[in-house]
Phi, psi and omega in degrees: 000131176297133187292324178294317178297318178298322179298316180294318180296318183291330177299324177283324184287348178300331181299327182256017171102024173102180183215179178239135179263005177287143177298146175300132183282136174224131176299130182299145175290131179234146181277077179269118182288168179284336180214160180283149174284142180127208180303146182289125176232151179295131179284098182221152179288343179289132182228146178293341180287351180281348185266166169284086198292333181292342178286349184295337182273352173059035181240110181297335178294322176294318178301317181294321179295320179295319178297320178295321181294322182293338179258338186246350184294133184282334176297322177293324177295322178295313183290333175297319176294324178295323177295317177300322177294318180294324177297319178294324179294327176296314180296321179294322180290331180280338189300322181294346179295331186261155176299145178255125182240128180233147174269139181234142175219142182214138173226131182217159178215129183189173178267122184237359182236165182302317178285011180058053175277128180279131180232150174258153177217128178234134181225135172226128187206162170253131181249129180251133173222133183211115173269111185291126186276066181296321190261005175076020181298311183286327177294321178290324177296320177294322178295320178296318179294321179295318178296323177294324175297314179296324177296322178294321177294322176293325176297323177297317178296323176296321178294321177299313180299316179293324180294312180298317178295319180296318178297315180297319180296314180296320180295315181293323176294319176299316179300317180294323179293320177295321177295321178295320178297321179294321178298315181295317179300313182294319180294318179296321178297317179295322180290326176294322176298317179295323179297318178299321179295316181296319178298318179298317179293325179292325178296332179262010175079009180280323179243155181267170178295336179298313179297323179297313182294322179293321177295320178296318179299319180294320178297313181295321179297317180293313182296333181290346177280344184297313182301320180295319180293319179295324176296316179297323178296314180299318179292322178294322177295322177296317180296320179294322179299318180297320178298328179277354183074032183232160174295159179306136182203171177269160182227146175275102186242138178295128179287338178223144174244141180305140182293338184264017181284334182288143180293144180292336179219150180233074180295122183277347184082198183265140179302328181296338179292339180299328183298331181257340188264322187280125181298325182292326176291317178296324177294315179298324179291320178295323176294325175292319178298319178297317179296323178295319179293326180293337173297317177298323177298315181293321181291328181295337180293341179287341189256160182297144171263127184249123185238141175247124180234149179203156179224137177218121181190198182228148176224147181198157175280343178239146182299323180292338181293347179291337182241007177236178182280006177284339178269186179222158186272137173253135174207141180207148178215132182216153177236126184231150177233134178246110187256119177288127180247309178218120181237018178069024180085004183293321183294317178296319180296320179297320178293321179295323177297315180297320178296316180295321178295323177293320177296320177296317179295325177295315179296322179294322178297312181297321179294321179298321179295316180296318178297321178298315178298320179296316182296320178294315180299316179299318182293320179295316179296317181297317181297317182295314182288322178293328176297318177294323179292321178299314179299316179296321180290326176296318176297321181294320178297318180297318179293318181294323177296319179292321177299318179292320179298314180294323180295318177298319179294317181293325178293317180294332178278356179078016182279324184234166176275171182288344179300324179290326176295318178300318179297320179295322177296317179299317182293320178294317180300314179297319180294321179294319178294319179294322177295319177301315181293318182289322177295320177297318179297320181294320178295319178293330176298321179298315179298314181296324179294315177302314181296317181296326179281354180088014179275161174116317186274335183297308182287328183285342176301317179294318180297318182294321179295321178296000000 
C-alpha cells in the first residue's frame, strides 16, 4: 500500500476509530493438483482420514495405549505450556489499545520561602495515559499475537497426530517383531527335530556326517537370529514407553494381527482438503497471517503517535487535607503528538524486515503444501506396492510349504538326500520372514497415510479432553 494513499485513507477513517496499514491477507496460490500422484484412486471428497483410523486394526490394547499417550506424553505437556504463554502474549499485545490508569502518591517536605519556612506537601491522584491507536499499530500487534497463538494450537494438533501415529507405529512394529520371534522359534524347533532324526539315521549309516553338520549349521544359524530380534523388541518397548511418558517397561502386544484388519481401499480424498486438514499447513498459514499483520505494525511507526494524558487528584499541606476540604483539587488534560522526522533509517529497515519475513512465511507455506502432497503420494505408492508384495509373499509361503511337504515325503521314501529337505526348510523360513516384513510394512503404510492426510487429531481432541 502506498504510504501517502494510506495517510489519506486513514485521515478519513479516524472518524470511525482508526485504520490498519497491514496489507489485506490473501491465502497464497498453491499448485494443488486435482488428484494425487501415484496409484489411480477415485476422485471423491470421502477420505480415509475422516475415520478413527487406529480402530482399523481392531486391537483394544492399541486403543488403550493411545489414550495413555494423550494424557501422559511430555511433548503435549510442553506445548500446553506454550499455548498458555501465547494466550498471555495475546492479552499483553491487546493491552495498549485501552487507556492506562495509574495511581500516584507523593509526600514531600522542604523550604519554599525566603525565611526558609518548612512546608509539607501531600498529593494523591489518578493518572490517565492513552495512545490512540489511529494507525492500527496495536491492533495489528494483537492480530499477530493471536495468529501466533493459533499457530501454537495447530502445532499441538500436529503433535497429537504425530503422537497417535508414533504409538501405532511402535505397537505394530512390536507386534511384527513378536511374530518374527515366533517364526524363528517355531523354525528352530522344527530344525532341531530334523537334526535329531538325521543324527539317528547317521548312527545307523543311512546319512553321512555331512548332512548332520549341515543340519547343525542350519539350527545354529536360525537360533542366532533370536538375540537381534530380542534386542529390537527391547528398544521398541523403550521408545513406546517414552511416547507414553513412562519409564521403560514391557508391553502385552499381540504376536499376530488378523490378516483382514487392513482396509480393502484407502481413498485419500481431494488434495485441496489438505489445506484445511493438515495441522502443519494450518500452522504455516497462521504464521503467515502473523507476518502480514507485523507489516502493519512496522508501517504505523511512520505516522505520528497521538497520546492523551490526564491527571485528577488532591493536594494539601496536611495529610488529612487529602480527604477534607482543607486541600484542593488537581486536574489536568493534555493531547500530545510525537512525529517521527529522522530515525536514521530504522523505520524503513523495520518495514523491510517485516516484508521479508512475510515473503519467507509465504514461501514456507507453499513448501509445506508441496511436502504434504509428496508425503501422501509416497504413502499411497508404498501401500499399493507393499500390498502387491504381501500377496506375492503369501503365494511364496504357500509354495514353500508344499515344497517342504513333498521333500519330507521323498526323503522318507529314500528318493532324495536330506540336503534337499534342508534347502526346502531354508526357503520356507526365508519366505515367512519376508511375509512378516511386508505385512508389517503395509500396516505401517496405513498409519503413515493417515498421518500424511492430516487424520488423527480431529477425533483425538475429544478423547484428550475427556
